[in-house]
C-alpha positions as CSV (number, residue, x, y, z in Angstrom):
1,X,-13.1,-12.7,20.1
2,X,-14.8,-11.0,23.0
3,X,-17.9,-9.0,22.1
4,X,-17.3,-6.0,24.3
5,X,-14.1,-4.1,23.7
6,X,-13.1,-1.6,26.4
7,X,-11.6,1.7,25.4
8,X,-7.8,1.7,25.5
9,X,-5.5,4.3,26.9
10,X,-3.4,6.7,24.8
11,X,-0.3,4.6,25.5
12,X,-1.9,1.3,24.7
13,X,-2.9,2.7,21.3
14,X,0.6,4.1,21.0
15,X,2.2,0.7,21.6
16,X,-0.1,-1.2,19.3
17,X,0.7,1.2,16.5
18,X,4.4,1.8,17.1
19,X,5.5,-1.0,14.7
20,X,4.2,1.1,11.8
21,X,7.1,3.5,12.5
22,X,9.6,0.9,11.3
23,X,7.4,-0.5,8.6
24,X,7.2,2.9,7.0
25,X,11.0,3.2,7.2
26,X,11.0,0.3,4.8
27,X,8.3,1.6,2.5
28,X,9.7,5.2,2.5
29,X,13.1,4.0,1.5
30,X,11.6,1.8,-1.2
31,X,9.3,4.6,-2.6
32,X,11.9,7.3,-2.7
33,X,15.0,5.3,-3.8
34,X,13.9,2.3,-5.9
35,X,13.6,4.1,-9.2
36,X,17.0,5.8,-8.5
37,X,18.6,2.4,-7.8
38,X,17.0,0.9,-10.9
39,X,18.2,3.8,-13.1
40,X,21.7,3.6,-11.5
41,X,21.8,-0.1,-12.5
42,X,20.9,0.8,-16.1
43,X,17.1,0.7,-16.2
44,X,15.3,2.6,-19.0
45,X,12.9,5.2,-17.7
46,X,10.2,3.9,-19.9
47,X,10.4,0.4,-18.2
48,X,10.3,1.7,-14.6
49,X,6.6,1.1,-14.2
50,X,7.1,-2.5,-15.3
51,X,9.9,-3.2,-12.8
52,X,7.8,-1.6,-10.1
53,X,5.0,-4.1,-10.6
54,X,6.8,-6.3,-8.1
55,X,5.4,-4.2,-5.3
56,X,1.6,-4.4,-6.1
57,X,1.7,-8.0,-7.3
58,X,3.3,-9.3,-4.1
59,X,0.7,-7.3,-2.1
60,X,-2.1,-8.8,-4.2
61,X,-0.9,-12.3,-3.4
62,X,0.4,-11.9,0.1
63,X,-2.1,-9.8,2.0
64,X,-5.3,-11.9,1.5
65,X,-3.4,-15.0,2.4
66,X,-1.9,-13.4,5.5
67,X,-5.3,-12.0,6.5
68,X,-7.0,-15.3,6.1
69,X,-4.5,-17.2,8.2
70,X,-4.1,-14.6,10.8
71,X,-7.8,-14.7,11.4
72,X,-7.4,-18.5,12.0
73,X,-4.3,-18.3,14.2
74,X,-4.1,-18.3,17.9
75,X,-1.2,-18.9,20.3
76,X,-1.4,-18.4,24.1
77,X,1.8,-16.4,24.1
78,X,2.1,-14.9,20.6
79,X,-1.6,-14.2,20.0
80,X,-3.2,-13.9,16.6
81,X,-1.5,-11.1,14.6
82,X,1.8,-10.8,16.3
83,X,3.5,-13.9,14.9
84,X,3.1,-12.4,11.5
85,X,4.5,-9.1,12.7
86,X,7.6,-10.8,13.9
87,X,8.3,-13.0,10.8
88,X,7.6,-10.2,8.4
89,X,9.9,-7.9,10.3
90,X,12.8,-10.3,10.2
91,X,12.5,-11.0,6.5
92,X,12.0,-7.4,5.6
93,X,15.1,-6.3,7.6
94,X,17.3,-8.8,5.7
95,X,16.0,-7.7,2.3
96,X,16.5,-4.0,3.1
97,X,20.2,-4.8,3.7
98,X,20.4,-6.6,0.4
99,X,18.7,-4.0,-1.8
100,X,21.4,-1.3,-2.0
101,X,24.0,-4.0,-2.6
102,X,22.4,-5.4,-5.8
103,X,25.2,-5.6,-8.4
104,X,22.8,-5.8,-11.4
105,X,19.3,-4.7,-12.3
106,X,17.7,-8.1,-12.3
107,X,18.8,-8.8,-8.8
108,X,17.4,-5.4,-7.6
109,X,14.1,-6.2,-9.2
110,X,14.1,-9.6,-7.5
111,X,15.0,-8.2,-4.1
112,X,12.1,-5.7,-4.5
113,X,9.7,-8.6,-4.9
114,X,10.9,-10.3,-1.7
115,X,11.2,-7.1,0.3
116,X,7.7,-6.0,-0.6
117,X,6.3,-9.4,0.2
118,X,8.0,-9.4,3.6
119,X,6.9,-5.9,4.5
120,X,3.3,-6.9,3.6
121,X,3.5,-9.9,5.9
122,X,4.0,-7.5,8.8
123,X,1.8,-4.7,7.6
124,X,-1.4,-6.5,6.7
125,X,-2.2,-7.7,10.3
126,X,-1.7,-4.2,11.7
127,X,-4.8,-3.0,9.9
128,X,-6.9,-5.8,11.4
129,X,-5.2,-5.1,14.8
130,X,-7.2,-1.9,15.2
131,X,-10.5,-3.6,14.5
132,X,-9.5,-6.5,16.9
133,X,-8.7,-4.3,19.9
134,X,-10.5,-1.0,19.6
135,X,-14.3,-0.3,19.9
136,X,-15.9,1.6,17.0
137,X,-15.6,5.0,18.7
138,X,-11.8,4.7,18.9
139,X,-11.1,3.2,15.4
140,X,-10.5,6.6,13.7
141,X,-8.0,7.4,16.5
142,X,-6.3,4.0,16.1
143,X,-5.9,4.4,12.3
144,X,-4.9,8.0,12.8
145,X,-2.2,6.9,15.2
146,X,-0.9,4.5,12.6
147,X,-0.9,7.4,10.1
148,X,1.1,9.5,12.6
149,X,3.8,6.8,12.9
150,X,3.8,6.3,9.1
151,X,4.4,10.0,8.6
152,X,7.0,10.2,11.3
153,X,8.9,7.2,10.0
154,X,8.7,8.2,6.4
155,X,9.9,11.7,6.9
156,X,13.0,10.5,8.7
157,X,13.6,7.6,6.3
158,X,13.1,9.9,3.2
159,X,15.7,12.4,4.5
160,X,18.3,9.7,5.4
161,X,20.3,10.0,2.2
162,X,20.4,13.8,2.6
163,X,21.3,13.5,6.3
164,X,24.2,11.1,5.6
165,X,25.5,13.4,2.8
166,X,25.2,16.7,4.6
167,X,25.7,15.8,8.3
168,X,28.2,12.9,8.0
169,X,29.8,13.9,4.6
170,X,29.0,10.5,3.1
171,X,28.9,10.8,-0.7
172,X,25.6,10.7,-2.7
173,X,27.5,10.0,-5.9
174,X,29.2,6.8,-7.2
175,X,30.7,5.4,-10.3
176,X,28.2,4.2,-13.0
177,X,26.4,1.1,-11.9
178,X,27.3,1.5,-8.2
179,X,24.8,2.5,-5.5
180,X,26.0,5.6,-3.5
181,X,27.2,5.1,0.1
182,X,24.5,7.5,1.4
183,X,21.8,5.2,0.0
184,X,23.4,2.0,1.4
185,X,23.7,3.4,4.9
186,X,20.1,4.6,4.8
187,X,18.9,1.1,4.0
188,X,20.9,-0.4,6.8
189,X,19.5,2.0,9.4
190,X,16.0,1.4,8.0
191,X,16.4,-2.4,8.5
192,X,17.4,-1.8,12.1
193,X,14.5,0.5,12.8
194,X,11.9,-1.8,11.2
195,X,12.9,-4.8,13.2
196,X,13.2,-3.0,16.6
197,X,9.9,-1.1,16.4
198,X,7.8,-4.0,15.2
199,X,9.2,-6.2,17.9
200,X,8.2,-3.4,20.4
201,X,4.6,-3.8,19.4
202,X,4.9,-7.6,19.5
203,X,6.1,-7.6,23.2
204,X,4.1,-4.6,24.5
205,X,0.6,-5.5,23.3
206,X,-1.7,-8.2,24.3
207,X,-4.6,-9.6,22.2
208,X,-8.0,-10.8,23.1
209,X,-8.3,-14.6,23.0
210,X,-11.0,-16.2,20.8
211,X,-14.3,-17.2,22.2
212,X,-15.1,-20.9,22.7
213,X,-17.1,-20.9,19.4
214,X,-14.1,-19.2,17.7
215,X,-11.7,-21.8,19.0
216,X,-14.0,-24.6,17.7
217,X,-14.1,-22.9,14.3
218,X,-10.3,-22.7,14.3
219,X,-10.0,-26.4,14.9
220,X,-12.9,-27.8,12.8
221,X,-12.5,-27.1,9.1
222,X,-16.1,-28.4,8.4
223,X,-17.3,-25.3,10.3
224,X,-15.4,-23.1,7.8
225,X,-17.4,-24.4,4.7
226,X,-19.3,-21.7,2.9
227,X,-23.1,-21.6,2.7
228,X,-25.0,-21.9,-0.6
229,X,-22.2,-23.9,-2.3
230,X,-24.2,-24.6,-5.5
231,X,-25.0,-20.9,-5.9
232,X,-21.4,-19.8,-5.6
233,X,-20.1,-22.6,-7.7
234,X,-22.2,-21.3,-10.6
235,X,-21.1,-17.7,-9.9
236,X,-17.4,-18.6,-9.8
237,X,-17.6,-20.6,-13.0
238,X,-19.4,-17.8,-14.8
239,X,-17.1,-15.0,-13.6
240,X,-14.1,-17.2,-14.2
241,X,-15.0,-17.7,-17.9
242,X,-15.6,-14.0,-18.4
243,X,-12.3,-13.1,-16.8
244,X,-10.3,-15.6,-18.8
245,X,-12.0,-14.4,-22.1
246,X,-11.2,-10.8,-21.2
247,X,-7.6,-11.6,-20.4
248,X,-7.2,-13.6,-23.6
249,X,-8.8,-10.9,-25.8
250,X,-6.5,-8.2,-24.3
251,X,-3.4,-10.4,-24.9
252,X,-4.4,-11.1,-28.5
253,X,-4.9,-7.4,-29.1
254,X,-1.5,-6.5,-27.7
255,X,0.2,-9.2,-29.8
256,X,-1.7,-8.4,-33.0
257,X,-1.0,-4.6,-32.9
258,X,2.5,-5.0,-31.4
259,X,1.6,-2.8,-28.4
260,X,3.9,-2.3,-25.4
261,X,4.8,-5.5,-23.6
262,X,3.7,-4.0,-20.3
263,X,0.1,-4.5,-21.4
264,X,0.5,-8.3,-21.4
265,X,0.6,-8.0,-17.6
266,X,-3.0,-6.7,-17.6
267,X,-4.1,-9.6,-19.8
268,X,-2.2,-12.1,-17.7
269,X,-3.7,-10.7,-14.5
270,X,-7.2,-11.2,-15.7
271,X,-6.4,-14.7,-16.9
272,X,-4.9,-15.7,-13.6
273,X,-7.9,-14.2,-11.7
274,X,-10.2,-16.2,-13.9
275,X,-8.3,-19.4,-13.3
276,X,-8.5,-18.7,-9.5
277,X,-12.3,-18.4,-9.8
278,X,-12.3,-21.8,-11.7
279,X,-10.2,-23.4,-9.0
280,X,-12.5,-22.1,-6.3
281,X,-15.5,-23.6,-8.1
282,X,-13.7,-26.9,-8.5
283,X,-12.9,-27.0,-4.8
284,X,-16.6,-26.5,-4.0
285,X,-17.4,-29.3,-6.4
286,X,-15.1,-31.8,-4.5
287,X,-16.4,-30.7,-1.1
288,X,-13.5,-28.5,0.0
289,X,-15.2,-25.1,0.3
290,X,-13.4,-24.6,3.6
291,X,-10.2,-23.7,1.8
292,X,-8.9,-20.2,1.9
293,X,-9.0,-19.7,-1.9
294,X,-12.7,-20.3,-1.9
295,X,-13.3,-17.8,0.9
296,X,-11.1,-15.2,-0.8
297,X,-13.1,-15.5,-4.1
298,X,-16.5,-15.7,-2.3
299,X,-15.8,-12.5,-0.3
300,X,-14.5,-10.7,-3.4
301,X,-17.8,-11.4,-5.1
302,X,-20.0,-10.6,-2.0
303,X,-18.3,-7.6,-0.5
304,X,-20.3,-5.3,1.8
305,X,-21.7,-2.2,0.1
306,X,-19.4,0.1,1.9
307,X,-16.4,-1.9,0.7
308,X,-17.6,-1.6,-2.9
309,X,-18.0,2.1,-2.6
310,X,-14.6,2.5,-1.0
311,X,-13.1,0.3,-3.7
312,X,-13.9,2.9,-6.4
313,X,-12.3,5.6,-4.2
314,X,-9.2,3.5,-3.7
315,X,-8.8,2.8,-7.4
316,X,-8.4,6.4,-8.4
317,X,-6.4,7.3,-5.2
318,X,-3.8,4.6,-5.6
319,X,-3.5,5.1,-9.4
320,X,-2.4,8.6,-8.5
321,X,0.0,7.6,-5.8
322,X,1.7,5.0,-7.9
323,X,2.2,7.5,-10.7
324,X,3.8,9.9,-8.1
325,X,6.1,7.2,-6.6
326,X,7.4,6.0,-10.0
327,X,7.8,9.3,-11.9
328,X,8.5,12.1,-9.4
329,X,12.2,11.5,-9.6
330,X,12.3,11.6,-13.4
331,X,9.8,14.5,-13.6
332,X,11.7,16.7,-11.1
333,X,15.2,15.9,-12.5
334,X,14.1,16.5,-16.2
335,X,11.4,19.3,-15.8
336,X,13.2,21.4,-13.1
337,X,16.8,20.3,-13.0
338,X,17.0,19.6,-16.8
339,X,19.0,16.4,-16.4
340,X,18.3,12.8,-17.2
341,X,21.8,11.4,-16.7
342,X,22.2,9.6,-13.2
343,X,25.9,10.3,-13.2
344,X,25.5,14.1,-13.2
345,X,25.5,16.3,-10.1
346,X,22.3,18.0,-11.3
347,X,20.4,14.7,-11.5
348,X,21.6,13.5,-8.1
349,X,20.7,16.9,-6.5
350,X,17.2,16.6,-8.0
351,X,16.9,13.0,-6.9
352,X,18.0,14.0,-3.3
353,X,15.3,16.7,-3.4
354,X,12.7,14.1,-4.3
355,X,13.7,12.1,-1.2
356,X,13.4,15.2,0.9
357,X,10.0,16.1,-0.7
358,X,8.7,12.6,0.1
359,X,9.9,13.2,3.7
360,X,8.0,16.5,3.8
361,X,4.7,15.0,2.7
362,X,5.1,12.2,5.2
363,X,5.9,14.8,7.9
364,X,2.8,16.8,7.0
365,X,0.9,13.6,7.1
366,X,2.1,12.9,10.7
367,X,0.9,16.3,11.8
368,X,-2.4,16.1,9.9
369,X,-3.2,12.7,11.3
370,X,-3.5,14.2,14.8
371,X,-6.3,16.4,13.5
372,X,-8.2,13.9,11.4
373,X,-10.3,12.5,14.3
374,X,-11.3,16.0,15.4
375,X,-12.3,17.1,11.9
376,X,-14.2,13.8,11.4
377,X,-16.1,14.3,14.7
378,X,-17.4,17.7,13.7
379,X,-18.1,16.9,10.0
380,X,-17.9,13.3,9.0
381,X,-15.3,10.9,7.8
382,X,-16.6,11.2,4.2
383,X,-16.2,15.0,4.2
384,X,-12.8,14.7,5.9
385,X,-11.6,12.3,3.2
386,X,-13.0,14.5,0.4
387,X,-11.2,17.6,1.7
388,X,-7.9,15.7,2.1
389,X,-8.0,14.1,-1.4
390,X,-8.8,17.5,-3.0
391,X,-5.7,18.9,-1.3
392,X,-3.7,16.1,-2.7
393,X,-5.1,16.6,-6.2
394,X,-4.1,20.3,-6.2
395,X,-0.7,19.6,-4.8
396,X,0.2,16.9,-7.3
397,X,-1.1,18.8,-10.3
398,X,0.8,22.0,-9.3
399,X,4.2,20.3,-10.1
400,X,3.6,21.3,-13.7
401,X,3.5,25.0,-12.8
402,X,6.7,25.0,-10.7
403,X,10.0,26.2,-12.1
404,X,11.8,27.1,-8.8
405,X,12.3,23.9,-6.7
406,X,11.4,25.9,-3.5
407,X,7.7,25.9,-4.5
408,X,7.6,22.1,-4.5
409,X,7.6,22.2,-0.7
410,X,4.2,23.9,-0.9
411,X,2.9,21.3,-3.4
412,X,3.8,18.6,-1.0
413,X,1.7,20.1,1.8
414,X,-1.4,19.1,-0.1
415,X,0.0,15.6,-0.9
416,X,0.8,15.2,2.8
417,X,-2.7,16.0,4.0
418,X,-4.1,13.5,1.5
419,X,-1.7,10.9,2.5
420,X,-2.7,11.1,6.2
421,X,-6.3,10.5,5.3
422,X,-5.6,7.8,2.7
423,X,-3.8,5.8,5.4
424,X,-6.6,6.0,8.0
425,X,-10.0,7.2,7.0
426,X,-10.9,4.4,4.4
427,X,-9.8,1.7,6.9
428,X,-11.9,3.4,9.7
429,X,-14.9,3.5,7.5
430,X,-14.4,-0.1,6.3
431,X,-13.8,-1.7,9.7
432,X,-17.4,-0.7,10.8
433,X,-18.9,-2.7,7.9
434,X,-16.9,-6.0,8.5
435,X,-17.7,-9.0,10.6
436,X,-15.2,-9.2,13.5
437,X,-14.2,-12.8,12.8
438,X,-13.1,-11.9,9.3
439,X,-11.4,-8.6,10.0
440,X,-7.9,-9.6,8.8
441,X,-9.3,-11.5,5.9
442,X,-11.4,-8.7,4.5
443,X,-8.6,-6.2,5.1
444,X,-6.5,-8.4,2.9
445,X,-9.1,-8.5,0.2
446,X,-9.5,-4.7,0.5
447,X,-5.8,-4.6,-0.5
448,X,-7.0,-5.7,-4.0
449,X,-8.2,-2.2,-4.5
450,X,-4.8,-0.8,-3.6
451,X,-3.0,-3.3,-5.7
452,X,-5.2,-3.5,-8.8
453,X,-4.9,0.2,-9.7
454,X,-1.1,-0.1,-9.2
455,X,-1.0,-3.0,-11.6
456,X,-3.0,-1.1,-14.1
457,X,-0.8,1.9,-13.6
458,X,2.2,-0.2,-14.1
459,X,0.9,-1.5,-17.4
460,X,-0.4,1.8,-18.8
461,X,1.8,4.6,-17.4
462,X,4.7,3.6,-19.7
463,X,2.4,3.6,-22.7
464,X,1.0,7.0,-21.7
465,X,4.5,8.4,-21.2
466,X,5.6,7.2,-24.7
467,X,2.6,7.8,-26.8
468,X,0.7,10.6,-25.1
469,X,3.3,12.7,-23.4
470,X,6.3,12.3,-25.6
471,X,8.5,11.0,-22.8
472,X,7.8,14.0,-20.5
473,X,7.2,12.5,-17.0
474,X,5.7,15.7,-15.6
475,X,2.5,15.0,-17.4
476,X,2.2,11.7,-15.6
477,X,2.1,13.6,-12.3
478,X,-0.6,15.9,-13.6
479,X,-2.6,12.8,-14.6
480,X,-2.2,11.6,-11.1
481,X,-3.6,14.8,-9.7
482,X,-6.7,14.5,-11.9
483,X,-7.2,10.9,-10.8
484,X,-7.0,11.9,-7.1
485,X,-9.6,14.6,-7.7
486,X,-12.0,12.0,-9.1
487,X,-11.4,9.9,-5.9
488,X,-12.3,12.9,-3.8
489,X,-15.7,13.3,-5.5
490,X,-16.4,9.6,-5.1
491,X,-15.6,9.6,-1.4
492,X,-18.7,11.7,-0.8
493,X,-20.9,8.8,-1.8
494,X,-19.5,6.2,0.7
495,X,-21.9,5.0,3.4
496,X,-20.2,5.1,6.8
497,X,-22.0,2.8,9.2
498,X,-20.1,4.1,12.3
499,X,-20.8,7.8,11.5
500,X,-23.4,8.1,14.3
501,X,-21.2,6.4,16.8
502,X,-18.3,8.8,16.1
503,X,-20.5,11.9,16.4
504,X,-21.9,10.8,19.7
505,X,-18.7,9.5,21.3
């Protein structure tokens, strides 16, 4: 890529971010309605976290791969990232149409896997897009613009079932095992918006071509071999053995004490990651250290310091978010509407409210995103993120105190402020610490620290619900609030290499 990156105009940044509007249509519909669809098709509330593991697992697999190959892709017409935008948008639009037509639970879970993978194919290169095209002084603005479109798309998408019911008199109820018409129409419109907006970015934005050295590296795999092969072969073998042993021990404990089956996923995840380390070591041994799997494992073990610090923040942040996405519907319907039966009007009114609440926090995020660059300029990105996460912690924890649904709108203001920062500030801080030629690759690896806490949440939240909270979902939301508070404190310790540039720009 070129070394000097000129500042882009407002509308250029607008166009390069516009695809996130549609991507968030897909994610918002998924987050607000997937648990509802699963429960409608007969899912047990205690198993929701296990079914939701499809989302983080596909992200864990897809994003590093897409990041790696998008760094090594170049087409004179389509560019580097845009081919992945287009393919992901097409696949995601198809699966969005399939999801509300799932006749049985197993099909809905399977479609969720494919849908989440497809959305990730489009979404992952968008993060690297900002680092590719914008100079350091504009990166906070670039990621904030993405947050604006995420919030705008999410508020509209989250309200769609309510809009179809109240504006177009389309029913939000259906017979047992049937997805309501208001949900189906929402998914169809979401599919259309995702495809159109992503393709707008594809055709309205140009990318910088690689340098001659970059082109040579794309062509010659020998130039992609890692340095210090013997050193990393030893590290990979050692870490692989440790991970496999940890995964095996956890699995044995779960089997011996007949613990919840969700915990097997945690053990299996460690086993698989250990095997991946062993495979990477073997590829180095046979002279194939240029392969993507080797680079993924190497960079996971040699992350920049800023990335390690942000990883800790991300862990507690996304654990909280995953708890909110899974259990808000069951918490609100049971704690405030006093119904756990998906066929009752009270349950469906509560579930509709959750969709509207998700829309509100995304709308707040869209507004807050416009002010994040200003706050960061006069304080710092660390302080900005701390304040935002603290607002989210208070908002999420306050659900426990609410008896009148009206006050939930206030709670969601705090969550919305946090969401705006979560979607922009960590990526802005991270991009300044990454080598330009590995921007997409490292952004994909960074997704590990979004996915891993979600996988852990998916394995332990059901256990917590059953054994600690006696089936009361509201306490899961309080736990999420505490987790986000911990993330807020940790954000103060992140070293932001671009901080001086931002203050002087």
